[in-house]
N, CA, C, O and the ligand as a Tripos MOL2 file, in Angstrom:
@<TRIPOS>MOLECULE
protein
  289   287    73     0     0
PROTEIN
NO_CHARGES

@<TRIPOS>ATOM
      1 N           0.8220   -1.1920    0.0070 N.3       1 MET1
      2 CA         -0.0020   -0.0100   -0.0090 C.3       1 MET1
      3 C           0.8420    1.2500   -0.0100 C.2       1 MET1
      4 O           1.8050    1.3460    0.7500 O.2       1 MET1
      5 N           0.5110    2.1890   -0.8230 N.am      2 SER2
      6 CA          1.2110    3.4290   -0.8010 C.3       2 SER2
      7 C           0.2430    4.5420   -0.3570 C.2       2 SER2
      8 O          -0.9710    4.3570   -0.2660 O.2       2 SER2
      9 N           0.8280    5.6580   -0.0990 N.am      3 THR3
     10 CA         -0.0110    6.7760    0.3740 C.3       3 THR3
     11 C          -0.1540    7.8420   -0.7370 C.2       3 THR3
     12 O          -0.5300    8.9810   -0.4620 O.2       3 THR3
     13 N           0.1450    7.4660   -1.9680 N.am      4 THR4
     14 CA          0.1720    8.4330   -2.9860 C.3       4 THR4
     15 C          -1.1690    9.0840   -3.3010 C.2       4 THR4
     16 O          -1.2120   10.1750   -3.8680 O.2       4 THR4
     17 N          -2.2810    8.4100   -2.9300 N.am      5 ASN5
     18 CA         -3.5760    8.9710   -3.2360 C.3       5 ASN5
     19 C          -4.1230    9.7860   -2.0580 C.2       5 ASN5
     20 O          -5.2980   10.1520   -2.0450 O.2       5 ASN5
     21 N          -3.2880   10.0620   -1.0960 N.am      6 THR6
     22 CA         -3.7230   10.9480   -0.0080 C.3       6 THR6
     23 C          -3.1620   12.3460   -0.1520 C.2       6 THR6
     24 O          -3.0910   13.1000    0.8180 O.2       6 THR6
     25 N          -2.7670   12.6870   -1.3600 N.am      7 THR7
     26 CA         -2.3140   14.0410   -1.6480 C.3       7 THR7
     27 C          -3.5110   14.9840   -1.4310 C.2       7 THR7
     28 O          -4.6680   14.5630   -1.4250 O.2       7 THR7
     29 N          -3.1950   16.2350   -1.2590 N.am      8 SER8
     30 CA         -4.2370   17.1970   -0.9080 C.3       8 SER8
     31 C          -5.0620   17.5850   -2.1210 C.2       8 SER8
     32 O          -5.0280   18.7310   -2.5680 O.2       8 SER8
     33 N          -5.8040   16.6190   -2.6500 N.am      9 GLU9
     34 CA         -6.6850   16.9060   -3.7660 C.3       9 GLU9
     35 C          -7.9140   17.6400   -3.2210 C.2       9 GLU9
     36 O          -8.5370   17.1810   -2.2640 O.2       9 GLU9
     37 N          -8.2560   18.7550   -3.8170 N.am     10 LEU10
     38 CA         -9.3600   19.5340   -3.3090 C.3      10 LEU10
     39 C         -10.6390   19.1570   -4.0020 C.2      10 LEU10
     40 O         -10.7070   18.9940   -5.2200 O.2      10 LEU10
     41 N         -11.6460   19.0250   -3.1770 N.am     11 LYS11
     42 CA        -12.9620   18.6860   -3.7380 C.3      11 LYS11
     43 C         -13.9620   19.7800   -3.3480 C.2      11 LYS11
     44 O         -13.9050   20.2770   -2.2230 O.2      11 LYS11
     45 N         -14.8730   20.1670   -4.2420 N.am     12 PRO12
     46 CA        -15.8970   21.0900   -3.8890 C.3      12 PRO12
     47 C         -16.7720   20.5000   -2.7810 C.2      12 PRO12
     48 O         -17.3910   19.4500   -2.9530 O.2      12 PRO12
     49 N         -16.8080   21.1870   -1.6540 N.am     13 THR13
     50 CA        -17.4700   20.6480   -0.4630 C.3      13 THR13
     51 C         -18.5070   21.6380    0.0310 C.2      13 THR13
     52 O         -18.2660   22.8460    0.0310 O.2      13 THR13
     53 N         -19.6510   21.1400    0.4490 N.am     14 LYS14
     54 CA        -20.6870   22.0020    0.9850 C.3      14 LYS14
     55 C         -20.2590   22.4450    2.3760 C.2      14 LYS14
     56 O         -19.8580   21.6370    3.2140 O.2      14 LYS14
     57 N         -20.3520   23.7150    2.5910 N.am     15 ILE15
     58 CA        -20.0470   24.2910    3.9030 C.3      15 ILE15
     59 C         -21.1990   25.2310    4.3280 C.2      15 ILE15
     60 O         -22.0760   25.5930    3.5440 O.2      15 ILE15
     61 N         -21.1350   25.5860    5.5800 N.am     16 LEU16
     62 CA        -21.9090   26.7430    6.0770 C.3      16 LEU16
     63 C         -20.9250   27.7860    6.4700 C.2      16 LEU16
     64 O         -19.9730   27.5050    7.1980 O.2      16 LEU16
     65 N         -21.1320   28.9900    6.0030 N.am     17 LYS17
     66 CA        -20.2300   30.0860    6.4300 C.3      17 LYS17
     67 C         -21.0220   31.1710    7.0800 C.2      17 LYS17
     68 O         -22.2230   31.3270    6.8590 O.2      17 LYS17
     69 N         -20.3190   31.9210    7.8890 N.am     18 CYS18
     70 CA        -20.9480   32.9860    8.6410 C.3      18 CYS18
     71 C         -21.3850   34.1020    7.6690 C.2      18 CYS18
     72 O         -20.6760   34.4640    6.7310 O.2      18 CYS18
     73 N         -22.5890   34.6200    7.9480 N.am     19 LYS19
     74 CA        -23.0600   35.7120    7.0690 C.3      19 LYS19
     75 C         -22.3170   37.0200    7.3320 C.2      19 LYS19
     76 O         -22.3250   37.9210    6.4930 O.2      19 LYS19
     77 N         -21.7010   37.1200    8.4520 N.am     20 ASN20
     78 CA        -20.9530   38.3280    8.7690 C.3      20 ASN20
     79 C         -19.6510   38.3640    7.9260 C.2      20 ASN20
     80 O         -18.7570   37.5370    8.1080 O.2      20 ASN20
     81 N         -19.5770   39.3180    7.0280 N.am     21 ALA21
     82 CA        -18.4660   39.3730    6.1090 C.3      21 ALA21
     83 C         -17.1220   39.5010    6.8130 C.2      21 ALA21
     84 O         -16.0910   39.0970    6.2760 O.2      21 ALA21
     85 N         -17.1370   40.0580    8.0010 N.am     22 GLU22
     86 CA        -15.8840   40.2680    8.7740 C.3      22 GLU22
     87 C         -15.5090   39.0230    9.5940 C.2      22 GLU22
     88 O         -14.4310   38.9630   10.1850 O.2      22 GLU22
     89 N         -16.3820   38.0640    9.6200 N.am     23 CYS23
     90 CA        -16.1290   36.8590   10.3910 C.3      23 CYS23
     91 C         -15.7630   35.7360    9.4760 C.2      23 CYS23
     92 O         -16.4890   35.4450    8.5260 O.2      23 CYS23
     93 N         -14.6740   35.1080    9.7330 N.am     24 LYS24
     94 CA        -14.1240   34.0880    8.8190 C.3      24 LYS24
     95 C         -14.6160   32.6600    9.1560 C.2      24 LYS24
     96 O         -14.1500   31.6820    8.5710 O.2      24 LYS24
     97 N         -15.5370   32.5620   10.0800 N.am     25 ALA25
     98 CA        -15.9170   31.2420   10.5500 C.3      25 ALA25
     99 C         -16.6990   30.4620    9.4920 C.2      25 ALA25
    100 O         -17.4960   31.0350    8.7490 O.2      25 ALA25
    101 N         -16.4680   29.1900    9.4360 N.am     26 TRP26
    102 CA        -17.2830   28.2950    8.5970 C.3      26 TRP26
    103 C         -17.1160   26.8880    9.1310 C.2      26 TRP26
    104 O         -16.1510   26.5570    9.8200 O.2      26 TRP26
    105 N         -18.1040   26.0710    8.7810 N.am     27 VAL27
    106 CA        -18.0440   24.6490    9.1610 C.3      27 VAL27
    107 C         -18.4770   23.8040    7.9730 C.2      27 VAL27
    108 O         -19.2830   24.2300    7.1450 O.2      27 VAL27
    109 N         -17.9370   22.6210    7.9070 N.am     28 ARG28
    110 CA        -18.4330   21.7010    6.9010 C.3      28 ARG28
    111 C         -19.8740   21.3390    7.1140 C.2      28 ARG28
    112 O         -20.3160   21.0600    8.2280 O.2      28 ARG28
    113 N         -20.5930   21.3510    6.0200 N.am     29 ASP29
    114 CA        -22.0480   21.0290    6.1170 C.3      29 ASP29
    115 C         -22.2920   19.7040    6.8010 C.2      29 ASP29
    116 O         -23.2360   19.5560    7.5760 O.2      29 ASP29
    117 N         -21.4320   18.7390    6.5080 N.am     30 GLU30
    118 CA        -21.6510   17.4080    7.1280 C.3      30 GLU30
    119 C         -21.4120   17.3920    8.6310 C.2      30 GLU30
    120 O         -21.8690   16.4840    9.3260 O.2      30 GLU30
    121 N         -20.7090   18.3790    9.1280 N.am     31 PHE31
    122 CA        -20.4600   18.4630   10.6060 C.3      31 PHE31
    123 C         -21.3780   19.4770   11.2340 C.2      31 PHE31
    124 O         -21.3510   19.6460   12.4530 O.2      31 PHE31
    125 N         -22.1730   20.1460   10.4700 N.am     32 ALA32
    126 CA        -22.9920   21.2470   11.0080 C.3      32 ALA32
    127 C         -24.2410   20.6810   11.6990 C.2      32 ALA32
    128 O         -24.7530   19.6210   11.3390 O.2      32 ALA32
    129 N         -24.6860   21.3970   12.6570 N.am     33 GLN33
    130 CA        -25.9680   21.0840   13.2950 C.3      33 GLN33
    131 C         -27.0920   21.5100   12.3400 C.2      33 GLN33
    132 O         -26.8830   22.2730   11.3970 O.2      33 GLN33
    133 N         -28.2700   20.9920   12.6200 N.am     34 GLU34
    134 CA        -29.3760   21.3590   11.7720 C.3      34 GLU34
    135 C         -29.6790   22.8560   11.8420 C.2      34 GLU34
    136 O         -30.0830   23.4650   10.8510 O.2      34 GLU34
    137 N         -29.4890   23.4060   12.9580 N.am     35 ASP35
    138 CA        -29.7130   24.8570   13.1600 C.3      35 ASP35
    139 C         -28.3910   25.4870   13.5920 C.2      35 ASP35
    140 O         -28.2840   26.0780   14.6660 O.2      35 ASP35
    141 N         -27.3830   25.3430   12.7190 N.am     36 GLN36
    142 CA        -26.0420   25.7920   13.0430 C.3      36 GLN36
    143 C         -25.9600   27.3360   13.1110 C.2      36 GLN36
    144 O         -26.4450   28.0710   12.2500 O.2      36 GLN36
    145 N         -25.3220   27.7450   14.1770 N.am     37 THR37
    146 CA        -25.0050   29.1980   14.2820 C.3      37 THR37
    147 C         -23.4910   29.3080   14.2940 C.2      37 THR37
    148 O         -22.7760   28.3410   14.5570 O.2      37 THR37
    149 N         -23.0290   30.5050   14.0060 N.am     38 CYS38
    150 CA        -21.5990   30.7690   13.9610 C.3      38 CYS38
    151 C         -20.9000   30.4410   15.2610 C.2      38 CYS38
    152 O         -21.2870   30.9790   16.2990 O.2      38 CYS38
    153 N         -19.8910   29.5880   15.2620 N.am     39 PRO39
    154 CA        -19.2050   29.2350   16.5040 C.3      39 PRO39
    155 C         -18.4260   30.4180   17.0960 C.2      39 PRO39
    156 O         -18.0450   30.3810   18.2660 O.2      39 PRO39
    157 N         -18.1930   31.4440   16.3120 N.am     40 ILE40
    158 CA        -17.4040   32.6020   16.8120 C.3      40 ILE40
    159 C         -18.3460   33.7290   17.2530 C.2      40 ILE40
    160 O         -18.2910   34.1870   18.3950 O.2      40 ILE40
    161 N         -19.2050   34.1640   16.3340 N.am     41 CYS41
    162 CA        -20.0420   35.3560   16.6740 C.3      41 CYS41
    163 C         -21.4940   34.9990   16.9430 C.2      41 CYS41
    164 O         -22.3080   35.8790   17.2240 O.2      41 CYS41
    165 N         -21.8320   33.6970   16.8580 N.am     42 LYS42
    166 CA        -23.1840   33.2170   17.1620 C.3      42 LYS42
    167 C         -24.2540   33.7680   16.1990 C.2      42 LYS42
    168 O         -25.4540   33.7100   16.4680 O.2      42 LYS42
    169 N         -23.7700   34.2980   15.0780 N.am     43 GLY43
    170 CA        -24.6850   34.8090   14.0840 C.3      43 GLY43
    171 C         -25.1930   33.7190   13.1500 C.2      43 GLY43
    172 O         -24.7690   32.5680   13.2450 O.2      43 GLY43
    173 N         -26.0980   34.0790   12.2520 N.am     44 PRO44
    174 CA        -26.6210   33.1080   11.2760 C.3      44 PRO44
    175 C         -25.5700   32.7070   10.2600 C.2      44 PRO44
    176 O         -24.6290   33.4550    9.9930 O.2      44 PRO44
    177 N         -25.7370   31.5300    9.7010 N.am     45 MET45
    178 CA        -24.8210   31.0210    8.7090 C.3      45 MET45
    179 C         -25.5480   30.7530    7.4170 C.2      45 MET45
    180 O         -26.7680   30.5900    7.4160 O.2      45 MET45
    181 N         -24.8580   30.7070    6.3650 N.am     46 MET46
    182 CA        -25.4930   30.4120    5.0990 C.3      46 MET46
    183 C         -24.6860   29.3420    4.3350 C.2      46 MET46
    184 O         -23.4860   29.1640    4.5440 O.2      46 MET46
    185 N         -25.3910   28.6550    3.4580 N.am     47 ARG47
    186 CA        -24.7500   27.5870    2.7330 C.3      47 ARG47
    187 C         -23.8100   28.1440    1.6590 C.2      47 ARG47
    188 O         -24.0770   29.1800    1.0500 O.2      47 ARG47
    189 N         -22.7540   27.4610    1.4570 N.am     48 SER48
    190 CA        -21.8040   27.8600    0.4490 C.3      48 SER48
    191 C         -21.0080   26.6300   -0.0030 C.2      48 SER48
    192 O         -21.2650   25.5050    0.4260 O.2      48 SER48
    193 N         -20.0570   26.8780   -0.8610 N.am     49 MET49
    194 CA        -19.1980   25.7680   -1.3280 C.3      49 MET49
    195 C         -17.7460   26.2480   -1.1280 C.2      49 MET49
    196 O         -17.4310   27.4370   -1.1820 O.2      49 MET49
    197 N         -16.9010   25.2570   -0.8970 N.am     50 ARG50
    198 CA        -15.5070   25.5760   -0.7060 C.3      50 ARG50
    199 C         -14.7050   24.4020   -1.2030 C.2      50 ARG50
    200 O         -15.1330   23.2570   -1.0570 O.2      50 ARG50
    201 N         -13.5700   24.6510   -1.7760 N.am     51 HIS51
    202 CA        -12.7000   23.5480   -2.2060 C.3      51 HIS51
    203 C         -11.8520   23.1520   -1.0460 C.2      51 HIS51
    204 O         -11.0400   23.9400   -0.5620 O.2      51 HIS51
    205 N         -12.0290   21.9230   -0.5860 N.am     52 LEU52
    206 CA        -11.3630   21.4220    0.5930 C.3      52 LEU52
    207 C         -10.7410   20.0700    0.3170 C.2      52 LEU52
    208 O         -11.2050   19.3290   -0.5490 O.2      52 LEU52
    209 N          -9.7060   19.7530    1.0430 N.am     53 PRO53
    210 CA         -9.1440   18.3780    0.9420 C.3      53 PRO53
    211 C         -10.2080   17.3650    1.3330 C.2      53 PRO53
    212 O         -10.9950   17.6240    2.2440 O.2      53 PRO53
    213 N         -10.2490   16.2450    0.6820 N.am     54 ALA54
    214 CA        -11.2220   15.2030    1.0140 C.3      54 ALA54
    215 C         -11.0630   14.7950    2.4810 C.2      54 ALA54
    216 O          -9.9580   14.6820    3.0120 O.2      54 ALA54
    217 N         -12.2170   14.5830    3.1010 N.am     55 VAL55
    218 CA        -12.1430   14.1700    4.5220 C.3      55 VAL55
    219 C         -11.7410   12.7370    4.5910 C.2      55 VAL55
    220 O         -12.2370   11.8960    3.8410 O.2      55 VAL55
    221 N         -10.8560   12.4620    5.4750 N.am     56 GLN56
    222 CA        -10.5100   11.0660    5.7930 C.3      56 GLN56
    223 C         -11.3770   10.6410    6.9680 C.2      56 GLN56
    224 O         -11.3990   11.2940    8.0110 O.2      56 GLN56
    225 N         -12.0710    9.5670    6.7850 N.am     57 ASN57
    226 CA        -13.0320    9.1430    7.8030 C.3      57 ASN57
    227 C         -12.3940    8.3680    8.9550 C.2      57 ASN57
    228 O         -13.0550    7.5880    9.6410 O.2      57 ASN57
    229 N         -11.1180    8.5960    9.1460 N.am     58 LYS58
    230 CA        -10.4700    7.9670   10.2620 C.3      58 LYS58
    231 C         -10.7080    8.8220   11.5160 C.2      58 LYS58
    232 O         -10.6220   10.0500   11.4770 O.2      58 LYS58
    233 N         -11.0090    8.1340   12.6320 N.am     59 VAL59
    234 CA        -11.1800    8.8070   13.8920 C.3      59 VAL59
    235 C         -10.1040    8.2690   14.7960 C.2      59 VAL59
    236 O         -10.2370    7.1560   15.3050 O.2      59 VAL59
    237 N          -9.0350    9.0230   15.0170 N.am     60 PRO60
    238 CA         -7.8890    8.5190   15.7760 C.3      60 PRO60
    239 C          -8.1990    8.1180   17.2040 C.2      60 PRO60
    240 O          -7.5580    7.2260   17.7610 O.2      60 PRO60
    241 N          -9.1970    8.7860   17.8040 N.am     61 SER61
    242 CA         -9.5180    8.4900   19.1760 C.3      61 SER61
    243 C         -10.4490    7.3300   19.3460 C.2      61 SER61
    244 O         -10.9730    7.0960   20.4350 O.2      61 SER61
    245 N         -10.6640    6.5860   18.2580 N.am     62 LYS62
    246 CA        -11.5760    5.4460   18.3510 C.3      62 LYS62
    247 C         -10.8350    4.1840   17.9680 C.2      62 LYS62
    248 O         -10.8780    3.7780   16.8070 O.2      62 LYS62
    249 N         -10.1720    3.5660   18.8890 N.am     63 PRO63
    250 CA         -9.3930    2.3720   18.5700 C.3      63 PRO63
    251 C         -10.3030    1.2170   18.1940 C.2      63 PRO63
    252 O         -11.4730    1.1690   18.5710 O.2      63 PRO63
    253 N          -9.7430    0.3080   17.4560 N.am     64 ARG64
    254 CA        -10.5100   -0.8650   17.0350 C.3      64 ARG64
    255 C         -10.8560   -1.6890   18.2650 C.2      64 ARG64
    256 O         -10.0040   -1.9680   19.1090 O.2      64 ARG64
    257 N         -12.0890   -2.0630   18.3460 N.am     65 LYS65
    258 CA        -12.5700   -2.7600   19.5450 C.3      65 LYS65
    259 C         -12.9140   -4.2160   19.1820 C.2      65 LYS65
    260 O         -13.1370   -4.5340   18.0150 O.2      65 LYS65
    261 N         -12.9520   -5.0590   20.1590 N.am     66 PRO66
    262 CA        -13.4410   -6.4070   19.9090 C.3      66 PRO66
    263 C         -14.9280   -6.3510   19.5570 C.2      66 PRO66
    264 O         -15.5890   -5.3490   19.8280 O.2      66 PRO66
    265 N         -15.4500   -7.4030   18.9640 N.am     67 LYS67
    266 CA        -16.7750   -7.3260   18.4230 C.3      67 LYS67
    267 C         -17.8510   -7.0650   19.4790 C.2      67 LYS67
    268 O         -18.8730   -6.4460   19.1800 O.2      67 LYS67
    269 N         -17.6270   -7.5350   20.7150 N.am     68 ASN68
    270 CA        -18.5600   -7.1880   21.7720 C.3      68 ASN68
    271 C         -17.9170   -6.1450   22.6570 C.2      68 ASN68
    272 O         -17.1780   -6.4550   23.5920 O.2      68 ASN68
    273 N         -18.2190   -4.8960   22.3350 N.am     69 GLU69
    274 CA        -17.5310   -3.7830   23.0700 C.3      69 GLU69
    275 C         -17.9970   -3.6120   24.4730 C.2      69 GLU69
    276 O         -17.3600   -2.8940   25.2440 O.2      69 GLU69
    277 N         -19.0950   -4.2460   24.8470 N.am     70 PHE70
    278 CA        -19.5860   -4.0950   26.2140 C.3      70 PHE70
    279 C         -19.0900   -5.1920   27.1580 C.2      70 PHE70
    280 O         -19.2750   -5.1270   28.3730 O.2      70 PHE70
    281 N         -18.4800   -6.1630   26.5800 N.am     71 ASP71
    282 CA        -17.9860   -7.2720   27.4070 C.3      71 ASP71
    283 C         -16.4800   -7.0660   27.6060 C.2      71 ASP71
    284 O         -15.6890   -7.5280   26.7840 O.2      71 ASP71
    285 N         -16.0920   -6.4230   28.6180 N.am     72 ILE72
    286 CA        -14.6770   -6.0960   28.8400 C.3      72 ILE72
    287 C         -14.0220   -7.2250   29.6410 C.2      72 ILE72
    288 O         -12.8300   -7.1580   29.9420 O.2      72 ILE72
    289 ZN        -19.4600   34.5770   12.6740 Zn       73 ZN73
@<TRIPOS>BOND
     1     1     2 1
     2     2     3 1
     3     3     4 2
     4     3     5 am
     5     5     6 1
     6     6     7 1
     7     7     8 2
     8     7     9 am
     9     9    10 1
    10    10    11 1
    11    11    12 2
    12    11    13 am
    13    13    14 1
    14    14    15 1
    15    15    16 2
    16    15    17 am
    17    17    18 1
    18    18    19 1
    19    19    20 2
    20    19    21 am
    21    21    22 1
    22    22    23 1
    23    23    24 2
    24    23    25 am
    25    25    26 1
    26    26    27 1
    27    27    28 2
    28    27    29 am
    29    29    30 1
    30    30    31 1
    31    31    32 2
    32    31    33 am
    33    33    34 1
    34    34    35 1
    35    35    36 2
    36    35    37 am
    37    37    38 1
    38    38    39 1
    39    39    40 2
    40    39    41 am
    41    41    42 1
    42    42    43 1
    43    43    44 2
    44    43    45 am
    45    45    46 1
    46    46    47 1
    47    47    48 2
    48    47    49 am
    49    49    50 1
    50    50    51 1
    51    51    52 2
    52    51    53 am
    53    53    54 1
    54    54    55 1
    55    55    56 2
    56    55    57 am
    57    57    58 1
    58    58    59 1
    59    59    60 2
    60    59    61 am
    61    61    62 1
    62    62    63 1
    63    63    64 2
    64    63    65 am
    65    65    66 1
    66    66    67 1
    67    67    68 2
    68    67    69 am
    69    69    70 1
    70    70    71 1
    71    71    72 2
    72    71    73 am
    73    73    74 1
    74    74    75 1
    75    75    76 2
    76    75    77 am
    77    77    78 1
    78    78    79 1
    79    79    80 2
    80    79    81 am
    81    81    82 1
    82    82    83 1
    83    83    84 2
    84    83    85 am
    85    85    86 1
    86    86    87 1
    87    87    88 2
    88    87    89 am
    89    89    90 1
    90    90    91 1
    91    91    92 2
    92    91    93 am
    93    93    94 1
    94    94    95 1
    95    95    96 2
    96    95    97 am
    97    97    98 1
    98    98    99 1
    99    99   100 2
   100    99   101 am
   101   101   102 1
   102   102   103 1
   103   103   104 2
   104   103   105 am
   105   105   106 1
   106   106   107 1
   107   107   108 2
   108   107   109 am
   109   109   110 1
   110   110   111 1
   111   111   112 2
   112   111   113 am
   113   113   114 1
   114   114   115 1
   115   115   116 2
   116   115   117 am
   117   117   118 1
   118   118   119 1
   119   119   120 2
   120   119   121 am
   121   121   122 1
   122   122   123 1
   123   123   124 2
   124   123   125 am
   125   125   126 1
   126   126   127 1
   127   127   128 2
   128   127   129 am
   129   129   130 1
   130   130   131 1
   131   131   132 2
   132   131   133 am
   133   133   134 1
   134   134   135 1
   135   135   136 2
   136   135   137 am
   137   137   138 1
   138   138   139 1
   139   139   140 2
   140   139   141 am
   141   141   142 1
   142   142   143 1
   143   143   144 2
   144   143   145 am
   145   145   146 1
   146   146   147 1
   147   147   148 2
   148   147   149 am
   149   149   150 1
   150   150   151 1
   151   151   152 2
   152   151   153 am
   153   153   154 1
   154   154   155 1
   155   155   156 2
   156   155   157 am
   157   157   158 1
   158   158   159 1
   159   159   160 2
   160   159   161 am
   161   161   162 1
   162   162   163 1
   163   163   164 2
   164   163   165 am
   165   165   166 1
   166   166   167 1
   167   167   168 2
   168   167   169 am
   169   169   170 1
   170   170   171 1
   171   171   172 2
   172   171   173 am
   173   173   174 1
   174   174   175 1
   175   175   176 2
   176   175   177 am
   177   177   178 1
   178   178   179 1
   179   179   180 2
   180   179   181 am
   181   181   182 1
   182   182   183 1
   183   183   184 2
   184   183   185 am
   185   185   186 1
   186   186   187 1
   187   187   188 2
   188   187   189 am
   189   189   190 1
   190   190   191 1
   191   191   192 2
   192   191   193 am
   193   193   194 1
   194   194   195 1
   195   195   196 2
   196   195   197 am
   197   197   198 1
   198   198   199 1
   199   199   200 2
   200   199   201 am
   201   201   202 1
   202   202   203 1
   203   203   204 2
   204   203   205 am
   205   205   206 1
   206   206   207 1
   207   207   208 2
   208   207   209 am
   209   209   210 1
   210   210   211 1
   211   211   212 2
   212   211   213 am
   213   213   214 1
   214   214   215 1
   215   215   216 2
   216   215   217 am
   217   217   218 1
   218   218   219 1
   219   219   220 2
   220   219   221 am
   221   221   222 1
   222   222   223 1
   223   223   224 2
   224   223   225 am
   225   225   226 1
   226   226   227 1
   227   227   228 2
   228   227   229 am
   229   229   230 1
   230   230   231 1
   231   231   232 2
   232   231   233 am
   233   233   234 1
   234   234   235 1
   235   235   236 2
   236   235   237 am
   237   237   238 1
   238   238   239 1
   239   239   240 2
   240   239   241 am
   241   241   242 1
   242   242   243 1
   243   243   244 2
   244   243   245 am
   245   245   246 1
   246   246   247 1
   247   247   248 2
   248   247   249 am
   249   249   250 1
   250   250   251 1
   251   251   252 2
   252   251   253 am
   253   253   254 1
   254   254   255 1
   255   255   256 2
   256   255   257 am
   257   257   258 1
   258   258   259 1
   259   259   260 2
   260   259   261 am
   261   261   262 1
   262   262   263 1
   263   263   264 2
   264   263   265 am
   265   265   266 1
   266   266   267 1
   267   267   268 2
   268   267   269 am
   269   269   270 1
   270   270   271 1
   271   271   272 2
   272   271   273 am
   273   273   274 1
   274   274   275 1
   275   275   276 2
   276   275   277 am
   277   277   278 1
   278   278   279 1
   279   279   280 2
   280   279   281 am
   281   281   282 1
   282   282   283 1
   283   283   284 2
   284   283   285 am
   285   285   286 1
   286   286   287 1
   287   287   288 2
@<TRIPOS>SUBSTRUCTURE
     1 MET1         2 RESIDUE 1 A MET
     2 SER2         6 RESIDUE 1 A SER
     3 THR3        10 RESIDUE 1 A THR
     4 THR4        14 RESIDUE 1 A THR
     5 ASN5        18 RESIDUE 1 A ASN
     6 THR6        22 RESIDUE 1 A THR
     7 THR7        26 RESIDUE 1 A THR
     8 SER8        30 RESIDUE 1 A SER
     9 GLU9        34 RESIDUE 1 A GLU
    10 LEU10       38 RESIDUE 1 A LEU
    11 LYS11       42 RESIDUE 1 A LYS
    12 PRO12       46 RESIDUE 1 A PRO
    13 THR13       50 RESIDUE 1 A THR
    14 LYS14       54 RESIDUE 1 A LYS
    15 ILE15       58 RESIDUE 1 A ILE
    16 LEU16       62 RESIDUE 1 A LEU
    17 LYS17       66 RESIDUE 1 A LYS
    18 CYS18       70 RESIDUE 1 A CYS
    19 LYS19       74 RESIDUE 1 A LYS
    20 ASN20       78 RESIDUE 1 A ASN
    21 ALA21       82 RESIDUE 1 A ALA
    22 GLU22       86 RESIDUE 1 A GLU
    23 CYS23       90 RESIDUE 1 A CYS
    24 LYS24       94 RESIDUE 1 A LYS
    25 ALA25       98 RESIDUE 1 A ALA
    26 TRP26      102 RESIDUE 1 A TRP
    27 VAL27      106 RESIDUE 1 A VAL
    28 ARG28      110 RESIDUE 1 A ARG
    29 ASP29      114 RESIDUE 1 A ASP
    30 GLU30      118 RESIDUE 1 A GLU
    31 PHE31      122 RESIDUE 1 A PHE
    32 ALA32      126 RESIDUE 1 A ALA
    33 GLN33      130 RESIDUE 1 A GLN
    34 GLU34      134 RESIDUE 1 A GLU
    35 ASP35      138 RESIDUE 1 A ASP
    36 GLN36      142 RESIDUE 1 A GLN
    37 THR37      146 RESIDUE 1 A THR
    38 CYS38      150 RESIDUE 1 A CYS
    39 PRO39      154 RESIDUE 1 A PRO
    40 ILE40      158 RESIDUE 1 A ILE
    41 CYS41      162 RESIDUE 1 A CYS
    42 LYS42      166 RESIDUE 1 A LYS
    43 GLY43      170 RESIDUE 1 A GLY
    44 PRO44      174 RESIDUE 1 A PRO
    45 MET45      178 RESIDUE 1 A MET
    46 MET46      182 RESIDUE 1 A MET
    47 ARG47      186 RESIDUE 1 A ARG
    48 SER48      190 RESIDUE 1 A SER
    49 MET49      194 RESIDUE 1 A MET
    50 ARG50      198 RESIDUE 1 A ARG
    51 HIS51      202 RESIDUE 1 A HIS
    52 LEU52      206 RESIDUE 1 A LEU
    53 PRO53      210 RESIDUE 1 A PRO
    54 ALA54      214 RESIDUE 1 A ALA
    55 VAL55      218 RESIDUE 1 A VAL
    56 GLN56      222 RESIDUE 1 A GLN
    57 ASN57      226 RESIDUE 1 A ASN
    58 LYS58      230 RESIDUE 1 A LYS
    59 VAL59      234 RESIDUE 1 A VAL
    60 PRO60      238 RESIDUE 1 A PRO
    61 SER61      242 RESIDUE 1 A SER
    62 LYS62      246 RESIDUE 1 A LYS
    63 PRO63      250 RESIDUE 1 A PRO
    64 ARG64      254 RESIDUE 1 A ARG
    65 LYS65      258 RESIDUE 1 A LYS
    66 PRO66      262 RESIDUE 1 A PRO
    67 LYS67      266 RESIDUE 1 A LYS
    68 ASN68      270 RESIDUE 1 A ASN
    69 GLU69      274 RESIDUE 1 A GLU
    70 PHE70      278 RESIDUE 1 A PHE
    71 ASP71      282 RESIDUE 1 A ASP
    72 ILE72      286 RESIDUE 1 A ILE
    73 ZN73       289 GROUP 0 **** ****
C-alpha cells in the first residue's frame, strides 16, 4: 500500500459560512448542526461551497474494539 492517493486533492465541499463578512468562521455542512450558528459570533450562517481536501473518515480517538464492546 502506498499513500500516493492521500495528496491534498481539493474537492468542492458543501459548507456553512458565517453571514458576517468580517467573520471568517465556517463549518463543513456534514459536521454542522441542523440549526447551526456561527461558533465565533453566534450569528446566522449560510450555505456555500468551498474547495477542501477530502475528509478522511479515520477517527484517531476510536481504537479498534473487539466485536462485543460491552464485554470487557
Ligand atoms: Zn461569525
